[in-house]
C-alpha positions in Angstrom: 0.0 0.0 0.0 1.4 3.4 -0.9 1.7 6.4 1.4 -1.2 8.2 -0.1 -3.6 5.3 0.4 -2.4 5.0 4.1 -3.1 8.6 4.7 -6.6 8.4 3.2 -7.5 5.3 5.3 -6.4 7.1 8.5 -8.4 10.2 7.7 -11.5 8.2 6.9 -11.2 6.3 10.2 -11.1 9.6 12.1 -14.3 10.9 10.6 -16.2 7.6 10.8 -15.2 7.0 14.4 -17.1 10.1 15.4 -19.8 10.6 12.8 -21.1 7.0 13.2 -22.0 7.8 16.8 -24.6 10.5 16.1 -25.0 13.8 17.9 -23.1 14.7 21.0 -24.0 17.0 23.8 -21.4 19.6 25.0 -18.2 21.3 24.3 -16.1 20.6 27.4 -12.4 20.7 26.3 -10.4 23.6 27.6 -10.3 26.7 25.4 -7.1 28.7 25.1 -6.7 32.1 23.5 -3.1 31.2 22.6 -4.2 27.9 21.0 -1.3 27.6 18.5 1.0 26.9 21.4 -1.3 24.1 22.8 -1.8 22.2 19.5 -0.9 18.8 21.0 -3.8 19.1 23.4 -6.3 19.3 20.5 -4.5 17.2 17.9 -2.3 14.2 18.7 -0.7 14.5 15.3 0.8 17.9 16.4 3.0 16.3 19.1 6.6 17.3 18.6 5.8 19.8 15.8 9.1 21.6 16.7 11.3 19.1 14.9 14.4 17.6 16.5 13.8 19.5 19.7 12.8 18.9 23.3 10.0 21.4 24.3 8.4 22.5 27.5 5.2 24.6 27.3 3.2 26.1 30.1 -0.1 28.1 29.8 -2.2 29.7 32.6 -5.6 31.1 31.8 -7.8 33.1 34.2 -11.1 33.7 32.5 -14.0 36.0 33.3 -12.2 38.0 35.9 -14.5 39.5 38.5 -17.4 37.3 37.7 -19.0 35.3 40.6 -22.0 33.1 41.0 -24.7 34.6 43.2 -27.0 32.6 45.4 -29.2 33.1 48.5 -28.3 31.7 51.9 -31.2 32.4 54.2 -31.9 36.1 53.7 -28.3 36.9 52.6 -27.0 37.3 49.1 -23.8 35.3 48.7 -21.1 35.2 46.0 -19.2 32.1 45.0 -16.2 32.4 42.6 -16.8 30.0 39.7 -14.8 31.7 36.9 -12.8 29.2 34.9 -9.1 28.8 35.5 -7.0 26.6 33.4 -3.4 25.3 33.8 -1.7 23.6 30.9 1.8 22.0 30.8 3.3 19.8 28.0 6.6 18.1 27.4 7.3 17.0 23.8 10.3 15.5 22.2 11.2 14.1 18.8 13.1 10.7 18.9 14.8 9.4 15.8 14.7 5.8 16.9 10.9 6.0 17.1 10.6 7.9 13.8 8.3 10.3 15.7 7.6 12.3 18.8 6.4 11.5 22.3 4.4 13.9 24.4 3.0 14.2 27.9 0.3 16.8 28.6 -1.2 17.9 31.9 -4.3 20.0 32.2 -6.2 21.4 35.3 -9.5 22.8 34.3 -11.6 24.6 36.9 -15.0 25.4 35.3 -18.3 25.9 37.0 -18.6 23.5 39.9 -16.2 21.0 38.4 -12.4 20.6 38.8 -11.1 18.4 35.9 -7.6 17.1 36.0 -6.3 15.3 32.9 -3.1 13.7 31.8 -2.4 12.7 28.2 0.4 10.4 26.9 0.7 10.4 23.1 2.9 9.5 20.1 3.0 11.1 16.7 4.6 9.2 13.8 6.4 11.6 11.4 6.2 10.9 7.7 7.9 12.9 5.0 5.4 13.9 2.4 6.3 16.4 -0.3 7.9 19.6 1.0 6.7 19.0 4.6 5.9 16.2 6.9 2.7 14.5 8.2 2.2 13.7 11.9 -0.1 10.8 12.6 -0.8 10.7 16.3 -2.7 9.0 19.1 -3.1 9.8 22.8 -4.3 7.9 25.9 -5.9 10.2 28.5 -6.8 9.8 32.1 -9.2 12.3 33.6 -10.3 12.9 37.2 -13.5 14.9 37.6 -14.2 16.3 41.0 -17.4 18.1 42.0 -16.9 21.3 44.0 -18.6 21.2 47.4 -20.4 24.5 47.2 -23.8 25.6 48.5 -24.4 27.7 45.4 -25.4 24.7 43.3 -27.0 22.5 45.9 -30.8 22.5 45.4 -33.0 23.8 48.3 -35.3 20.8 47.8 -34.0 17.3 47.6 -35.4 14.4 45.6 -33.9 14.9 42.2 -32.4 11.5 41.3 -29.8 13.0 39.0 -28.4 15.6 41.5 -28.7 13.4 44.5 -26.7 10.6 42.9 -24.1 12.8 41.2 -20.6 11.5 42.1 -18.2 13.9 43.9 -15.1 12.4 42.2 -14.6 10.1 39.3 -11.8 8.7 37.1 -12.2 8.2 33.3 -10.0 6.7 30.6 -10.2 8.2 27.1 -8.2 8.4 23.8 -7.6 10.9 21.0 -6.4 10.7 17.3 -5.1 13.4 15.0 -3.3 14.3 11.8 -1.2 17.4 11.1 0.7 18.4 7.9 3.4 21.0 8.4 5.7 22.8 6.0 8.1 25.6 6.6 5.5 28.3 6.1 2.1 26.7 6.8 0.4 23.9 8.6 -3.1 22.3 8.8 -4.5 19.6 11.0 -7.5 17.7 12.2 -7.9 16.2 15.6 -10.6 14.2 17.5 -10.5 14.0 21.3 -12.5 12.1 23.9 -13.4 9.3 21.5 -14.2 6.8 24.3 -17.4 8.7 25.0 -18.5 8.3 21.4 -19.0 4.6 22.1 -20.9 5.1 25.3 -24.6 4.3 25.0 -25.5 6.8 27.8 -23.6 9.9 26.9 -25.1 12.4 29.5 -24.6 10.3 32.6 -22.2 7.5 33.3 -22.2 5.2 36.3 -19.3 5.1 38.7 -20.1 2.5 41.3 -23.5 3.5 42.7 -22.9 7.2 41.7 -23.3 9.0 38.4 -21.4 11.7 36.7 -21.5 13.8 33.6 -19.5 12.2 30.7 -17.1 14.0 28.4 -18.1 14.2 24.8 -16.2 13.8 21.5 -14.8 17.0 20.0 -13.4 17.6 16.5 -10.9 20.3 15.7 -9.8 21.8 12.3 -6.9 24.2 12.6 -4.2 25.8 10.5 -1.9 28.7 10.1 0.4 30.5 7.7 3.6 32.5 8.0 3.8 35.1 5.3 7.1 37.0 5.0 6.6 40.5 3.6 8.5 40.6 0.3 9.4 44.3 0.5 10.8 43.8 4.0 11.7 40.3 5.2 12.0 41.4 8.8 8.2 41.6 9.0 6.0 38.5 9.0 2.2 38.2 9.0 1.0 35.1 10.8 -2.7 34.2 10.8 -4.1 31.2 12.7 -7.6 29.7 12.8 -9.4 26.9 14.6 -12.9 25.5 14.2 -14.1 23.1 16.9 -17.4 21.2 17.0 -19.3 18.5 18.9 -21.6 18.2 15.9 -24.3 20.0 17.7 -22.6 23.3 18.4 -19.4 24.9 17.1 -16.9 27.5 18.0 -14.4 29.5 15.9 -11.1 31.0 17.0 -9.1 33.3 14.7 -5.8 35.1 15.3 -3.7 37.5 13.3 -0.1 38.3 14.5 2.6 40.6 13.1 6.2 39.6 14.0 9.3 41.7 13.6 12.8 40.3 13.1 11.7 37.0 14.6 11.8 38.5 18.1 8.7 40.6 18.9 5.1 40.0 17.8 1.6 41.3 18.6 -1.9 41.1 17.2 -5.5 40.4 17.8 -7.6 37.3 18.4 -11.3 36.7 18.3 -13.5 33.8 19.6 -17.0 33.8 18.3 -19.5 35.3 20.8 -17.0 35.2 23.5 -14.0 37.5 23.5 -11.7 39.9 21.5 -8.1 39.5 22.6 -5.0 41.6 22.5 -1.8 39.5 22.2 1.8 40.2 22.7 4.8 37.9 22.6 8.6 37.6 22.3 11.4 35.3 21.6 14.1 37.6 23.2 17.1 35.5 22.2 16.0 34.3 18.8 19.0 35.9 17.1 21.4 35.0 19.8 24.4 32.7 19.2 23.7 31.0 22.5 21.9 27.8 21.5 20.5 27.3 25.0 18.7 30.6 25.0 17.4 30.8 21.5 14.4 28.6 22.2 12.9 30.7 25.0 9.5 32.1 24.1 6.7 34.0 26.0 3.4 35.5 25.3 0.5 37.2 27.1 -3.1 38.0 26.1 -5.9 40.0 27.5 -9.4 39.0 26.3 -12.2 41.6 26.4 -15.5 39.7 27.1 -17.8 40.0 24.1 -21.0 38.3 25.5 -23.7 38.9 28.0 -21.4 38.4 30.9 -19.8 41.8 30.1 -23.1 43.7 30.7 -24.3 42.4 34.0 -24.0 44.0 37.4 -21.9 41.0 38.4 -19.9 41.4 35.3 -16.8 39.9 33.7 -13.8 42.1 33.2 -12.2 39.8 30.6 -9.5 37.1 30.8 -5.8 37.0 31.1 -3.6 34.2 29.6 0.2 33.7 30.0 2.3 31.3 28.0 6.0 30.3 28.4 7.8 27.9 26.1 11.4 26.6 26.1 12.8 24.4 23.3 16.3 23.3 22.5 17.8 21.0 19.9 18.7 17.5 21.1 20.3 16.4 17.8 23.3 18.0 16.0 22.6 19.0 12.4 23.9 16.4 9.9 26.8 17.6 7.8 27.5 15.8 4.5 31.0 16.1 3.0 33.3 14.2 0.7 32.0 11.5 -1.6 29.3 9.0 -0.9 26.0 7.6 -2.1 23.1 10.0 -2.7 21.0 7.4 -0.9 22.3 8.8 2.4 21.7 12.4 1.5 18.1 12.2 0.4 16.9 9.5 2.8 13.7 10.2 4.7 14.9 12.1 7.8 11.9 10.8 9.7 
């Protein structure tokens, strides 16, 4: 079987695995404004996209600042902080002997009355195709879902079988698949997460012993980006990114446009449909340095202005703040060809 046929079969499996299960219920993956730096969370094929390097990435997101849930306790009006807070950390490395990349991802997602902690272990096989390479990836995930013990969500009257039996802490095993094609100046990918839930007959509630909990639902992501170097002045680059995510009942769109100068400084705008408009700034301060251990340091910060109804209430949101730090360094020396030898060694598939 040739490489093209293999790629088509993998793509067809990704679509069938989700579409054959029908309609899902909710979008419950973590959302990041700086999503291009968290690609391996959405797409297993993007693991190790920084070729021949070892990369550490951390992201902190504090969303809907100032917003609190309001409830009555007796005759008193009480506030309970339920604004989402997300912590993301990933470790990715390309390994020549495996012809691909290994990656570990940790996420702590505090949203509403739930605290979700997830760990993903994944592998992405790298295949040279045309001018770029294709990443074919899979991940195994372990999630712990813990219900926050708060009076703001507890019903005044008991007797609801769903709420009364809702488990306070559960553990769930899941898996994800993904494809990403990447060239020097552009990339495009498709990823599917939380696939185990697609094969669950009861997708809203799942049993955990004698308790029940809300299940995670399959999500599909289409994402891509382009790095356009301005011909008149190569020091300037225009870098747009986009992501479409769906659970086949609802959808969400993220777009971002960045301008980078001399490879060191960048800034731009981001927009999430019906949610926020973001200001983004970032830097690679040692990008042009001769010190190979400092070149891979990268940082970014964004401030999102809430663009939905939460911005216009008395108990309003003042937006969200997100911070990203990444450090990558080469773990392989560049190959140098000299003298005479077979062209087979020069043009071999580097992956």
